C-alpha positions in Angstrom: 48.2 19.0 -15.9 47.6 19.6 -12.3 44.1 19.2 -10.9 43.6 22.8 -10.2 44.5 23.6 -13.9 41.9 20.9 -15.0 39.2 22.1 -12.8 39.8 25.8 -14.4 39.9 24.4 -17.8 36.9 22.2 -17.4 34.9 25.3 -16.3 36.1 27.6 -19.2 35.0 24.8 -21.5 31.4 25.0 -20.3 31.7 28.8 -20.5 30.6 28.9 -16.6 31.7 31.7 -14.1 32.9 30.5 -10.7 29.6 31.8 -9.2 27.8 29.4 -11.7 29.7 26.4 -10.9 29.6 27.3 -7.2 25.8 27.2 -7.3 25.7 23.7 -9.3 28.2 22.3 -6.5 26.5 24.1 -3.7 29.6 25.6 -2.2 30.6 29.3 -2.3 32.5 31.1 -4.9 35.5 31.2 -2.7 35.6 27.4 -2.5 35.8 27.4 -6.3 38.5 29.9 -6.3 40.6 28.0 -3.9 40.3 24.7 -5.8 41.2 26.4 -9.2 44.3 28.1 -7.7 45.6 25.1 -6.0 45.1 26.2 -2.3 42.6 23.6 -1.5 41.7 20.1 -2.8 38.1 19.1 -3.3 36.8 16.5 -0.8 36.0 12.9 -2.3 32.2 13.6 -2.6 32.8 17.0 -4.3 35.3 15.3 -6.7 32.6 12.7 -7.5 30.1 15.5 -8.3 32.7 17.3 -10.4 33.3 14.4 -12.5 29.4 14.0 -13.0 29.0 17.5 -13.9 32.0 17.5 -16.3 30.8 14.0 -17.7 34.3 12.6 -17.1 35.6 10.0 -14.7 37.2 10.7 -11.3 40.3 8.8 -12.7 40.6 11.4 -15.5 40.0 14.3 -13.4 42.7 13.5 -10.8 45.2 11.5 -13.2 48.8 12.8 -12.9 47.8 15.3 -10.2 46.3 13.8 -7.1 47.4 10.2 -6.3 44.6 8.0 -5.2 45.5 4.7 -3.8 43.6 1.5 -4.4 41.6 1.9 -1.2 40.4 5.4 -2.1 39.6 4.2 -5.5 37.6 1.5 -4.0 35.7 3.8 -1.9 34.8 5.9 -4.8 33.5 3.1 -6.7 31.6 1.7 -3.7 30.0 5.0 -3.0 28.9 5.4 -6.8 27.3 1.7 -6.5 25.6 2.5 -3.2 24.2 5.8 -4.6 22.8 3.8 -7.6 21.3 1.2 -5.4 19.6 3.8 -3.1 18.1 5.5 -6.1 16.7 2.0 -7.1 15.3 1.1 -3.6 13.8 4.6 -3.5 11.9 4.1 -6.5 10.5 0.6 -5.4 9.5 2.0 -2.2 7.5 4.7 -3.7 5.9 2.3 -5.9 5.1 0.0 -3.1 3.6 3.1 -1.1 1.5 4.0 -4.1 0.2 0.3 -4.5 -0.7 0.0 -0.8 -2.5 3.2 -0.9 -4.4 2.1 -4.0 -5.3 -1.3 -2.3 -6.4 0.5 0.6 -8.7 2.7 -1.0 -10.2 -0.2 -3.2 -10.6 -2.1 0.1 -12.5 0.6 1.7 -14.7 1.1 -1.4 -15.4 -2.7 -1.3 -16.4 -2.4 2.3 -18.8 0.3 1.4 -20.3 -1.5 -0.9 -20.9 -4.6 1.1 -22.4 -2.4 3.9 -24.7 -0.6 1.4 -25.9 -3.9 0.0 -26.4 -5.3 3.5 -28.4 -2.1 4.4 -30.5 -2.4 1.5 -31.6 -5.8 2.4 -33.6 -4.3 5.3 -34.2 -0.8 4.3 -36.3 -1.8 1.3 -38.6 -3.8 3.7 -38.2 -2.3 7.1 -37.9 1.4 6.4 -41.3 1.4 4.8 -43.0 0.5 8.3 -44.9 3.6 9.3 -44.7 5.2 5.9 -46.4 2.7 3.6 -46.9 -0.5 5.6 -48.1 -1.4 9.2 -45.8 -3.5 11.6 -44.6 -3.7 15.0 -41.3 -2.3 16.4 -39.9 -3.1 19.8 -37.2 -0.7 21.3 -35.3 -1.8 24.2 -32.8 0.8 25.8 -30.4 -0.2 28.5 -28.2 2.3 30.2 -25.6 1.1 32.8 -23.1 3.1 34.7 -21.3 2.5 38.1 -24.2 3.7 40.1 -27.1 2.2 38.6 -28.8 0.8 35.4 -32.1 1.9 33.7 -34.1 -0.3 31.1 -37.0 1.0 29.1 -39.0 -0.8 26.5 -41.2 1.0 23.8 -43.4 -1.0 21.6 -44.5 1.0 18.6 -47.5 -0.4 16.8 -47.9 1.2 13.3 -51.0 1.4 11.5 -51.1 2.5 7.9 -54.4 2.4 5.6 -55.1 2.4 2.0 -56.4 5.9 2.3 -53.1 7.4 3.8 -53.9 7.1 7.6 -50.4 6.9 9.4 -50.8 6.2 13.1 -48.6 4.9 15.8 -49.4 3.7 19.5 -46.4 3.6 21.7 -46.7 1.5 24.7 -43.8 2.3 27.5 -42.4 -0.2 30.0 -40.0 0.5 32.7 -39.7 -2.8 34.4 -37.3 -5.7 33.4 -40.1 -8.1 32.8 -41.9 -5.7 30.4 -45.0 -6.7 31.9 -46.3 -3.3 33.5 -47.1 -0.6 31.0 -46.5 3.0 32.5 -47.9 5.0 29.6 -49.4 5.0 26.2 -48.6 7.4 23.4 -50.8 8.1 20.4 -49.3 9.9 17.4 -50.8 10.9 14.0 -47.8 10.7 11.8 -49.5 12.8 9.2 -49.5 15.9 11.8 -45.7 16.2 11.6 -44.8 19.9 12.2 -41.2 19.7 12.0 -38.3 17.0 11.8 -39.3 14.5 14.2 -41.9 16.9 15.8 -45.8 16.0 15.8 -48.8 18.1 17.0 -51.8 17.0 18.9 -50.1 13.9 20.5 -52.1 12.2 23.5 -50.2 10.7 26.3 -51.9 8.6 28.8 -50.6 7.7 32.3 -51.8 4.1 32.8 -51.4 4.4 36.5 -53.7 7.3 37.0 -55.3 7.3 33.5 -54.7 11.1 33.3 -54.9 12.1 29.7 -52.5 14.9 28.4 -52.6 16.5 24.7 -49.3 17.7 23.8 -49.1 20.5 21.1 -45.4 19.8 20.1 -44.0 16.1 20.8 -40.8 14.8 19.7 -40.7 11.3 18.5 -37.6 9.9 16.8 -38.5 6.6 15.1 -36.6 3.5 16.4 -36.1 2.6 12.5 -34.5 5.9 12.2 -32.4 5.2 15.2 -31.3 1.7 13.8 -30.2 3.4 10.6 -28.2 6.2 12.5 -26.7 3.6 14.7 -25.3 1.9 11.8 -23.9 5.2 10.5 -22.4 5.8 13.9 -20.6 2.5 13.7 -19.6 2.9 10.3 -15.9 3.3 11.2 -16.0 0.3 13.2 -17.6 -1.9 10.7 -14.7 -1.2 8.3 -12.2 -2.7 10.7 -10.6 -5.9 10.2 -11.7 -7.6 13.4 -14.7 -9.8 13.1 -16.4 -11.9 15.9 -18.0 -15.2 16.5 -18.5 -17.3 19.3 -15.6 -19.5 18.6 -12.8 -17.4 16.9 -11.7 -14.0 15.9 -11.0 -13.7 12.1 -9.7 -11.3 9.7 -11.9 -10.2 7.0 -9.5 -10.6 4.2 -12.2 -11.4 1.5 -14.4 -8.4 2.6 -17.1 -11.0 3.7 -18.8 -10.1 7.0 -19.0 -13.0 9.3 -22.4 -15.0 8.7 -23.9 -17.8 11.0 -27.1 -19.7 10.4 -28.7 -22.8 11.6 -31.6 -22.1 9.5 -32.2 -21.2 5.7 -34.4 -18.6 7.0 -32.2 -17.0 9.4 -28.9 -14.9 8.6 -26.9 -13.1 11.3 -24.2 -10.6 10.8 -22.1 -9.6 13.7 -19.1 -7.2 14.2 -17.2 -6.5 17.5 -14.8 -3.7 17.7 -11.8 -4.0 20.4 -11.7 -0.4 19.9 -8.0 0.2 18.5 -6.6 3.4 20.0 -9.8 3.8 22.4 -8.7 2.3 25.6 -10.6 -0.7 26.7 -13.8 0.4 25.0 -15.8 -2.2 23.2 -18.4 -1.8 20.6 -20.5 -4.3 18.7 -23.3 -4.8 16.2 -25.4 -7.6 15.6 -28.0 -7.9 12.8 -30.2 -10.9 12.4 -32.7 -11.4 9.6 -35.4 -14.0 10.0 -37.1 -14.7 6.9 -38.5 -11.6 5.1 -40.6 -10.3 7.9 -38.4 -9.9 11.0 -35.2 -8.0 11.7 -33.3 -7.8 15.0 -30.7 -5.2 15.5 -28.2 -5.0 18.5 -26.0 -2.1 19.3 -23.4 -2.1 22.2 -21.3 0.8 23.2 -19.2 0.4 26.1 -17.0 3.3 27.3 -14.3 2.3 30.2 -13.3 6.0 30.6 -16.7 7.1 31.7 -16.8 5.0 35.0 -17.8 1.6 33.1 -20.8 3.4 31.3 -22.5 1.3 28.8 -25.6 1.8 26.5 -27.4 -0.9 24.7 -29.9 -0.5 22.2 -32.1 -3.4 20.9 -34.6 -2.9 18.0 -36.9 -5.7 16.5 -38.9 -5.0 13.5 -41.8 -7.3 12.5 -43.7 -6.5 9.2 -46.1 -9.6 9.5 -48.2 -8.1 12.0 -50.9 -5.7 10.8 -53.1 -4.1 13.5 -56.4 -2.9 12.9 -57.2 0.9 13.4 -59.0 0.3 16.7 -55.7 -1.0 18.2 -54.0 2.3 17.8 -57.1 4.5 18.4 -57.1 6.9 21.5 -59.3 5.0 24.0 -62.4 6.7 25.7 -62.2 6.6 29.5 -65.3 8.5 29.9 
């Protein structure tokens, strides 16, 4: 039986029309017609697909009709083997991709947990300053660009009494040595009229001793700034690159780099070499000294804005408790 006759007979045995077979073979009905009439012979890949559809070997399909030499026979078998190997490799690749994705998600979740645990280490103690406990918070802001630099220090002395008084005295310095105070600001934290806005705030110019009462004054707590800065740097903290004075290390164990020369001091530090962000460099240092002092450093450098750089240093001390007179508005009369 010739090949075209076999093709016709196999199709009839399946009760398929030429249109149905053409759809399975992804060819036109006219092509099927040419094969079955003997006007054309299917290509090798089509013969393989026909053999799979009819569940016969290629030899059975073409025997006694189309002579296939040994080389062609070898190509057919090789093609089938490659196809099987390709399917297996594809399955392995998909499994690997899924495993990598799962590990990536688990890694990020571990990092989140570590960051949260580290944050709770200071939040429970230091975020209560100005809310339920007294303390001293020093905030240094240094802004540098290609033209000039500016350094401002704000010393925030918080007083919290047992009967619920919440006062803060802010002393502002604008010299590098932090010796000459330029103004004092007195805020009653119980007079909050909106988020970070307070009423009846007194500002005193220490050069002229002029006193000004401000009905609506915006004050963002340095402690809130520290928390926000950690959130802003969150994506950088999740990077792999860690920094110490001596080496760069990869955080495969999800343990942030710690240095300590004293059992009462622990230092966490991160440096981001800004993958995909040009030459910018960001870093965070967090130092715990005992249970009563926290030092935070945030450094943001952007080369694409004419070497502009902004550094924020925040020191929080909870072992200093001022008396009410220290945060009370002085009377110059």
